[in-house]
C-alpha positions in Angstrom: 116.4 99.8 94.6 113.9 97.4 93.1 111.2 97.4 95.8 109.6 99.6 98.4 107.8 98.2 101.4 105.6 99.9 103.9 102.9 99.0 106.5 99.5 100.6 106.4 97.2 100.6 109.5 94.7 103.2 108.4 91.2 103.1 107.0 90.1 102.3 103.5 92.8 99.7 102.9 90.9 98.3 99.9 90.8 101.8 98.2 94.6 102.2 98.7 95.2 98.7 97.3 93.1 99.4 94.2 94.9 102.8 93.7 98.3 101.3 93.9 97.5 98.2 91.9 96.1 100.4 89.1 99.1 102.7 89.1 101.5 99.7 89.1 99.8 98.1 86.1 100.5 101.3 84.1 104.1 101.7 85.3 105.6 98.2 85.0 105.3 97.6 88.7 104.0 94.8 90.9 102.1 95.1 94.1 102.3 92.4 96.8 100.1 92.6 99.9 100.6 90.7 103.1 97.7 90.8 105.6 98.7 91.7 109.2 96.6 91.3 112.3 95.8 94.9 111.9 96.4 96.6 108.5 98.7 95.2 105.8 102.2 95.3 104.5 102.4 96.5 100.9 105.4 96.0 98.7 105.9 97.7 95.3 108.5 96.1 93.0 109.8 97.0 89.6 112.4 99.0 87.8 114.4 101.5 89.8 112.6 104.6 88.4 109.2 103.0 89.0 110.0 102.3 92.6 111.4 105.8 93.2 108.3 107.3 91.7 106.1 105.0 93.8 107.9 106.2 96.9 107.0 109.8 96.1 103.4 108.9 95.2 102.7 107.0 98.5 102.2 110.3 100.4 99.6 111.4 97.8 97.8 108.0 97.9 97.7 108.0 101.7 96.2 111.5 101.8 93.5 110.5 99.4 92.5 107.4 101.3 92.5 108.8 104.8 
């Protein structure tokens, strides 16, 4: 698996984007963001181990930003 995509409709989208972008820059990952009418679709790409770790971290990030 080389990417993980999810939609976010919660508050503090900018804080979540910054957190993920910062994490990706230190883990050889890439964050792509697509604006939706409400919320955004976020896609994290990179090596398999980076993507798998990002999948686990998403829960932590979402708890912090809500």
